C-alpha positions in Angstrom: -3.5 -13.2 -47.2 -6.4 -13.3 -49.6 -7.9 -16.6 -48.5 -7.9 -18.9 -51.5 -11.2 -20.5 -50.5 -14.9 -20.1 -49.9 -16.4 -22.4 -47.3 -19.9 -23.8 -46.8 -20.6 -23.2 -43.1 -20.2 -20.5 -40.5 -16.9 -20.7 -38.6 -16.4 -19.1 -35.2 -12.6 -19.0 -34.9 -10.3 -18.7 -31.9 -8.0 -15.8 -32.6 -4.8 -14.5 -31.1 -5.4 -12.4 -28.0 -3.2 -10.4 -25.8 -3.6 -7.6 -23.2 -0.2 -6.1 -24.2 -0.1 -3.3 -26.7 1.2 -4.6 -30.0 4.6 -3.3 -31.1 6.2 -2.9 -34.5 8.2 -5.8 -35.8 11.3 -5.6 -38.0 13.4 -7.7 -40.2 17.1 -7.1 -39.2 19.5 -8.3 -41.9 23.1 -9.4 -41.3 26.1 -8.8 -43.5 27.6 -12.3 -43.2 27.8 -15.6 -41.4 31.5 -15.3 -40.5 33.1 -16.9 -37.5 30.0 -19.1 -37.0 30.3 -22.4 -35.1 28.4 -24.1 -38.0 30.0 -25.5 -41.1 28.8 -27.0 -44.3 31.0 -30.0 -43.6 29.0 -30.8 -40.5 25.3 -30.4 -41.6 24.0 -32.7 -39.0 24.2 -29.8 -36.6 21.4 -27.9 -38.3 19.7 -30.2 -40.7 17.9 -33.5 -40.2 19.1 -36.7 -41.8 16.1 -36.7 -44.1 16.9 -33.1 -45.2 20.5 -34.1 -46.0 19.4 -37.2 -47.8 16.9 -35.2 -49.9 19.8 -33.0 -51.1 22.1 -36.0 -51.7 19.4 -37.9 -53.6 18.9 -34.9 -56.0 22.6 -34.1 -56.2 22.2 -30.7 -54.5 25.2 -29.2 -52.8 25.0 -27.6 -49.4 25.7 -23.8 -49.6 26.2 -21.0 -47.2 22.4 -20.3 -47.3 22.0 -23.6 -45.4 24.0 -22.4 -42.5 22.1 -20.9 -39.5 22.6 -17.2 -38.7 25.6 -16.5 -36.5 24.5 -17.2 -32.9 26.8 -14.4 -31.6 24.8 -11.9 -33.6 21.6 -13.1 -32.0 23.2 -12.8 -28.5 24.3 -9.3 -29.3 20.7 -8.3 -30.1 19.2 -10.2 -27.2 21.6 -8.4 -24.8 20.3 -5.1 -26.0 16.8 -6.1 -24.9 15.6 -6.9 -28.5 12.9 -9.5 -28.6 13.9 -12.0 -31.3 10.9 -14.0 -32.7 12.9 -16.2 -35.1 16.0 -16.2 -37.2 15.9 -16.7 -41.0 19.0 -18.5 -42.3 18.1 -18.2 -46.0 17.7 -14.4 -45.7 20.5 -14.2 -43.0 18.7 -12.1 -40.5 16.0 -12.1 -37.8 12.4 -11.0 -37.2 12.3 -9.0 -34.0 10.4 -6.5 -32.0 12.2 -3.2 -31.4 10.6 -1.4 -28.5 12.2 2.1 -28.5 13.7 4.6 -30.9 17.0 4.3 -29.0 17.2 0.6 -29.7 16.5 1.2 -33.4 19.4 3.7 -33.5 21.7 1.3 -31.7 21.0 -1.5 -34.1 21.6 0.7 -37.1 25.1 1.3 -35.8 26.0 -2.3 -35.4 28.7 -3.3 -38.0 27.2 -6.7 -38.8 23.7 -5.3 -39.5 23.1 -4.8 -43.2 19.7 -3.2 -42.9 16.4 -2.9 -41.0 12.9 -3.1 -42.5 9.6 -2.6 -40.6 7.3 -5.5 -41.5 4.5 -5.1 -38.9 2.9 -1.9 -37.8 0.2 -1.9 -35.1 -3.1 -0.7 -36.7 -6.4 0.3 -35.0 -8.5 -2.3 -36.8 -8.0 -5.9 -37.5 -9.8 -8.2 -39.9 -12.8 -10.3 -38.8 -12.0 -13.9 -38.2 -15.6 -15.0 -39.2 -16.4 -16.5 -42.6 -19.9 -16.5 -43.9 -21.1 -19.5 -45.9 -23.8 -19.9 -48.4 -25.3 -23.4 -48.2 -24.4 -25.8 -45.3 -23.7 -29.3 -46.7 -22.3 -31.1 -43.8 -22.9 -34.9 -43.6 -22.2 -37.7 -41.1 -19.7 -40.4 -42.1 -18.4 -43.8 -41.4 -15.1 -44.6 -39.6 -12.3 -46.0 -41.8 -12.2 -49.7 -42.3 -9.5 -52.1 -43.7 -11.0 -52.5 -47.1 -10.1 -50.6 -50.3 -10.9 -46.9 -50.2 -14.5 -46.0 -50.9 -14.3 -42.4 -52.1 -18.0 -41.7 -51.9 -18.8 -38.1 -52.6 -15.0 -37.3 -52.9 -14.7 -39.6 -56.0 -15.0 -36.8 -58.5 -12.1 -34.8 -57.2 -9.8 -37.9 -57.0 -10.9 -39.6 -60.3 -10.5 -36.3 -62.3 -6.8 -36.7 -61.7 -6.8 -40.5 -62.2 -5.7 -40.6 -58.6 -7.7 -43.7 -57.9 -5.5 -45.6 -60.3 -2.3 -44.7 -58.3 -4.1 -45.6 -55.1 -5.3 -48.9 -56.6 -1.6 -49.7 -57.4 -0.6 -49.1 -53.7 0.7 -45.6 -54.1 -1.0 -43.6 -51.3 1.9 -41.3 -50.3 3.7 -43.8 -48.1 7.1 -42.5 -47.0 6.5 -38.9 -48.2 6.4 -36.0 -45.8 4.2 -33.0 -46.5 4.5 -29.6 -44.7 1.2 -27.7 -44.6 1.8 -24.0 -44.2 -1.5 -22.3 -43.2 -3.5 -20.2 -40.8 -4.3 -22.9 -38.1 -5.6 -26.4 -37.7 -8.8 -26.1 -35.8 -9.9 -29.5 -34.3 -7.4 -31.6 -36.2 -6.7 -33.3 -32.9 -10.3 -34.4 -32.5 -12.0 -34.5 -35.9 -12.8 -38.1 -36.8 -11.7 -37.6 -40.4 -8.1 -37.5 -39.1 -8.4 -40.6 -36.9 -6.4 -42.7 -39.4 -3.5 -40.1 -39.4 -3.3 -40.2 -35.6 -3.7 -44.0 -35.3 -0.8 -44.5 -37.7 1.4 -41.7 -36.3 1.2 -39.7 -39.5 1.0 -36.3 -37.8 4.7 -35.6 -37.2 4.4 -32.4 -35.2 3.4 -28.7 -35.3 5.1 -25.3 -35.4 3.5 -21.9 -34.9 5.4 -18.8 -36.1 2.5 -16.4 -35.4 2.2 -17.2 -31.7 4.4 -20.0 -30.4 2.4 -20.2 -27.2 -0.9 -20.9 -28.8 -2.8 -24.1 -29.2 -2.6 -24.6 -33.0 -5.7 -26.9 -32.8 -7.8 -23.9 -31.5 -6.7 -21.6 -34.2 -8.1 -21.0 -37.7 -10.0 -23.9 -39.5 -8.5 -23.2 -43.0 -5.5 -25.5 -42.5 -7.8 -28.3 -41.1 -9.8 -28.2 -44.3 -6.7 -28.2 -46.5 -5.2 -31.1 -44.6 -8.4 -33.2 -44.9 -8.2 -33.0 -48.7 -4.8 -34.7 -48.6 -4.7 -36.8 -45.4 -8.4 -37.2 -44.5 -10.1 -40.6 -44.4 -13.9 -41.0 -43.9 -14.7 -44.2 -45.7 -17.6 -43.8 -48.1 -17.4 -40.0 -48.2 -13.9 -38.4 -48.1 -10.6 -40.1 -49.0 -7.7 -37.8 -49.3 -5.2 -37.8 -52.2 -2.3 -38.9 -49.9 -3.9 -40.7 -46.9 -0.6 -42.5 -46.1 1.7 -39.5 -46.2 3.0 -38.0 -43.1 2.3 -34.3 -42.2 3.9 -31.3 -40.5 1.4 -28.7 -39.4 2.9 -25.2 -39.6 1.1 -22.0 -38.8 2.4 -18.9 -40.6 -0.7 -16.9 -41.4 -2.3 -14.5 -38.8 -6.0 -14.6 -39.7 -6.7 -11.4 -37.7 -4.5 -9.1 -39.8 -2.8 -8.8 -43.1 0.8 -7.5 -42.9 4.2 -8.2 -44.5 5.4 -10.0 -41.5 3.4 -13.0 -42.6 5.6 -13.5 -45.6 8.5 -13.7 -43.2 6.6 -16.1 -41.1 6.1 -18.2 -44.3 9.8 -18.1 -45.0 10.5 -19.4 -41.4 7.9 -22.1 -41.9 9.5 -23.2 -45.2 13.0 -23.3 -43.5 11.6 -25.4 -40.7 10.0 -27.8 -43.3 13.4 -28.0 -45.0 15.4 -28.7 -41.9 12.8 -31.3 -40.7 13.1 -33.2 -43.9 9.8 -32.5 -45.6 9.5 -33.5 -49.3 6.5 -31.3 -50.2 5.2 -27.9 -49.1 1.5 -27.2 -49.6 0.4 -23.6 -49.1 -3.0 -22.3 -49.8 -1.9 -18.7 -48.9 -1.3 -15.8 -51.2 -0.4 -12.1 -50.7 -1.0 -8.9 -52.6 -2.7 -6.3 -50.5 -1.8 -5.4 -46.9 -3.4 -3.4 -44.1 -0.5 -1.0 -44.3 -0.8 0.3 -47.9 3.0 0.9 -48.3 3.6 -2.8 -47.8 1.3 -3.9 -50.7 2.5 -5.5 -53.9 2.0 -4.2 -57.4 1.6 -6.4 -60.5 5.2 -5.6 -61.5 6.3 -7.3 -58.2 4.9 -10.6 -59.4 8.0 -11.4 -61.5 9.0 -14.6 -59.8 11.8 -13.0 -57.7 10.8 -9.8 -56.0 8.5 -10.5 -53.0 9.9 -12.0 -49.8 7.6 -15.0 -49.9 8.4 -15.8 -53.5 12.1 -15.6 -52.8 11.6 -18.1 -50.0 9.6 -20.4 -52.2 12.4 -20.3 -54.8 14.9 -21.1 -52.1 12.7 -24.0 -50.8 12.6 -25.4 -54.3 16.3 -25.1 -54.7 16.7 -27.4 -51.6 14.8 -30.2 -53.5 11.3 -29.7 -52.0 8.2 -29.6 -54.2 6.3 -26.4 -53.4 2.6 -26.4 -54.4 0.7 -23.1 -54.2 -2.9 -21.9 -54.7 -3.4 -19.5 -57.6 -5.9 -17.3 -55.7 -9.6 -16.4 -56.0 -9.5 -13.0 -57.7 -10.5 -14.1 -61.2 -13.6 -12.0 -61.2 -12.2 -8.9 -59.5 -10.3 -5.9 -61.0 -7.1 -7.6 -59.7 -7.6 -10.9 -61.4 -3.9 -12.0 -61.3 -2.3 -14.7 -59.2 -0.7 -13.7 -55.9 2.7 -14.2 -54.3 4.3 -16.8 -54.1 2.2 -18.2 -57.0 4.3 -16.1 -59.4 7.4 -18.2 -58.6 8.9 -20.1 -61.6 9.9 -22.9 -59.4 6.6 -23.8 -57.8 3.5 -25.6 -59.1 0.7 -23.0 -59.1 -2.8 -24.6 -59.0 -6.0 -23.0 -60.3 -9.5 -24.3 -59.9 -12.0 -26.1 -62.2 -15.5 -27.5 -61.4 -16.6 -31.1 -61.5 -17.1 -30.8 -65.3 -13.5 -29.7 -65.8 -14.5 -26.1 -66.6 -12.4 -23.3 -65.2 -13.9 -21.7 -62.1 -14.7 -18.1 -62.7 -13.1 -17.0 -59.4 -9.7 -18.8 -60.1 -7.0 -16.2 -60.5 -4.8 -16.3 -63.6 -1.7 -14.9 -65.3 0.5 -14.1 -66.9 3.2 -13.2 -64.4 4.8 -9.7 -64.7 7.6 -11.3 -66.7 5.0 -12.9 -69.0 5.2 -16.6 -67.9 2.2 -18.8 -68.0 0.4 -19.2 -64.7 -1.3 -21.2 -63.2 0.7 -24.3 -64.0 -2.1 -26.9 -63.4 -5.7 -27.1 -62.3 -7.8 -29.4 -60.1 -11.3 -29.4 -58.7 -11.9 -26.3 -56.6 -15.7 -26.1 -56.9 -17.7 -28.3 -54.5 -14.5 -29.9 -53.2 -15.2 -32.4 -50.4 -13.6 -31.3 -47.1 -13.8 -31.7 -43.4 -15.9 -29.1 -41.6 -15.7 -27.5 -38.2 -18.7 -29.4 -36.9 -16.8 -32.7 -37.0 -18.5 -33.8 -40.3 -17.8 -33.6 -44.0 -19.0 -30.9 -46.4 -17.9 -29.0 -49.5 -16.2 -25.8 -50.3 -14.9 -23.7 -53.2 -11.5 -22.2 -53.8 -8.0 -22.7 -55.1 -7.2 -23.4 -51.5 -8.8 -26.7 -52.1 -7.5 -27.5 -55.6 -3.9 -27.1 -54.5 -3.9 -29.9 -51.8 -5.5 -32.3 -54.3 -2.4 -31.8 -56.4 0.0 -31.9 -53.5 -1.4 -35.3 -52.3 -1.2 -36.8 -55.8 2.4 -35.6 -56.2 3.2 -37.4 -53.0 1.8 -40.6 -54.5 3.7 -40.2 -57.7 6.9 -39.5 -55.9 6.4 -42.6 -53.9 6.0 -44.5 -57.2 9.1 -42.8 -58.7 11.4 -42.0 -55.8 14.5 -41.4 -57.9 13.1 -38.3 -59.6 14.4 -34.9 -58.8 11.8 -32.3 -58.0 12.2 -30.8 -61.4 11.7 -34.1 -63.1 8.7 -34.8 -61.0 7.1 -31.5 -62.0 7.9 -32.0 -65.7 6.4 -35.5 -65.7 3.1 -34.2 -64.4 3.0 -31.1 -66.6 3.7 -33.1 -69.7 0.8 -35.5 -68.7 -1.7 -32.6 -68.4 -4.8 -32.0 -70.6 -3.6 -28.7 -72.2 0.1 -29.6 -72.4 0.2 -28.8 -76.2 -1.6 -25.5 -75.8 -1.0 -23.9 -72.4 -2.7 -20.7 -71.5 -3.1 -18.3 -68.6 -6.6 -19.5 -67.7 -5.8 -23.1 -66.8 -2.0 -23.4 -67.5 -1.1 -26.8 -68.8 -4.5 -28.1 -67.7 -5.7 -31.0 -65.5 -3.0 -33.6 -64.9 -3.5 -37.3 -65.5 -1.4 -38.9 -62.8 -1.8 -42.4 -64.3 -0.2 -41.1 -67.5 2.5 -39.3 -65.5 3.6 -42.7 -64.3 4.6 -43.6 -67.8 6.4 -40.3 -68.7 10.0 -40.8 -69.5 12.6 -38.7 -67.6 16.0 -37.6 -68.9 19.3 -36.3 -67.6 20.2 -32.8 -68.8 23.4 -30.9 -69.5 23.1 -27.4 -68.1 26.2 -26.2 -69.9 24.7 -26.7 -73.3 22.6 -23.9 -74.7 19.6 -23.8 -77.0 18.6 -20.5 -78.5 15.9 -19.2 -78.7 13.9 -20.8 -75.9 10.9 -20.7 -76.3 11.3 -21.3 -80.1 8.9 -21.3 -83.1 10.6 -22.8 -86.2 14.4 -22.7 -85.8 16.8 -23.3 -83.0 20.5 -23.0 -82.6 22.1 -25.5 -80.2 25.6 -24.6 -78.9 27.6 -27.8 -78.2 31.1 -28.3 -76.8 33.6 -26.9 -79.2 35.3 -30.2 -79.6 32.3 -31.5 -81.4 32.6 -30.6 -85.1 31.1 -33.6 -86.9 27.9 -35.1 -88.0 25.3 -34.9 -85.2 22.0 -36.6 -85.0 19.0 -34.9 -83.3 15.7 -36.3 -82.2 12.8 -34.1 -81.1 10.8 -35.9 -78.5 7.8 -35.4 -76.4 8.4 -35.8 -72.6 6.7 -39.2 -72.9 9.4 -40.4 -75.3 7.5 -40.1 -78.6 9.8 -39.1 -81.5 8.3 -36.3 -83.7 11.2 -35.2 -85.8 14.7 -36.5 -86.7 17.7 -35.0 -88.5 21.4 -35.5 -89.0 23.8 -32.7 -90.0 27.2 -31.2 -89.5 27.9 -28.6 -86.8 29.6 -25.3 -87.6 32.1 -24.4 -84.9 30.0 -26.4 -82.4 26.7 -24.8 -83.4 23.9 -27.0 -84.6 21.1 -25.2 -86.5 17.8 -27.0 -86.8 14.6 -26.1 -88.7 11.6 -27.3 -86.8 8.3 -28.0 -88.6 5.9 -25.1 -87.7 3.0 -27.6 -87.7 4.2 -29.1 -84.4 1.9 -28.1 -81.5 3.0 -25.7 -78.7 4.4 -27.3 -75.6 7.5 -28.7 -73.9 9.9 -30.8 -76.0 13.2 -32.7 -75.5 16.0 -32.4 -77.9 18.1 -35.5 -77.8 21.5 -34.8 -79.4 24.0 -37.7 -80.2 27.5 -37.3 -81.5 30.0 -40.2 -81.4 29.9 -41.6 -77.9 28.4 -38.4 -76.4 24.7 -37.7 -75.9 22.9 -34.6 -74.5 19.3 -33.8 -73.6 17.9 -30.3 -73.8 14.5 -28.9 -72.8 12.8 -26.3 -74.8 9.3 -24.9 -75.3 7.6 -24.3 -78.6 5.4 -21.2 -78.6 
């Protein structure tokens, strides 16, 4: 993982240690989920009530991907002496340690095994777990009180998003659960900035997919800093963007090495978040280059569907969770592109700006390999106020710190508009962003205005109706149900409901051809089509 942050102190981290010689890890894929004791008709066996309710609320059907892997397949491998670290239901397989060549041969001959891939190779050297800082800026702070939040030095990062307006209206993330997938949560159990979370039972639990026997509060500090931006409360200095949300703390990143297994760890963490009922995943992790060169990604892999972690992010989004991802900090390097899973078309990828709303030079940018705009949004990632390892409050730089600003505010907005689907939630924020009419690969759609997003109108869409081309420039063809062959009215709307263009014409064999004024600015639009007692809404982008 290329850490999406630069911190302002020196951190001595507690790393994973073991006297045993490290062994190779593999992903073992299965052919099917046949003859399993689990069924889609009885999801309570493997999903929490919150997870099921999230799907129901967004009209998402349960699929075979929701079913756990077949336990008999796990038993077969275990009886062979294979160490199973965790199963992956979305990928239908397991991450396991294979100790001998004979075991590898035996597994390859099992009928239900579809393939084996080495994802962790022991190497002689591991990365240092120390991070050097430029200018210490830690400060003491006051304990929380019962009065309205006093943002203090964190005001700029919250006010830039108009987050204080949502907070002032009582939307502080209450009832929303956020899963933080990161490298560790050093001192979260003792840092005073998290007292409010603990006192109000807003830390729901932890899960460690790197070393299940470790103390997650003695591991890397990166997740602690990320969590403080959302859930921290130090009155007069640091108020997080979602101080009343509840949090799952999930470790998927091994700070001592950089190998493909960490993408599989992330997939397991996302699955856990789904089954536990989380609404939002925040991850300030990103992957491109690994210690084993053959594992590394190329730019062509960043097409939104190729890397393991991006596939997992896409699956998480398909389950109705909002996934928020840091863009990365490679903006000034030869590799200036975003990383995986920031290339996913289904996540919100967040870049960094400074306190004056200017793009941070280090913030990675797009496009993706398939030429989509990335990042999607930006927030303050220069001088962001965070909790520090010495029990105080300081500041740091990186898209690791801009992403949780967005995650927390999305929680507040979802609290305010609980009936939105995850796609509607994202669209309402994108359409309320500063560069909505002129998105680019430096800052995406810009800095979101969450107060404006509260007023954005949402629509129901008909996926069986097509609009071609999309994106469009001056003319579109809308393919309607064939039974419609009459005068049809069309309104071209902004996502906030403003009508920019209207026409009424006859369809030809169910096809409506519309000429759009070229003077309209670039951005996302809604085509509202009405014919008789039928009405349809279509989304399209003008380029």
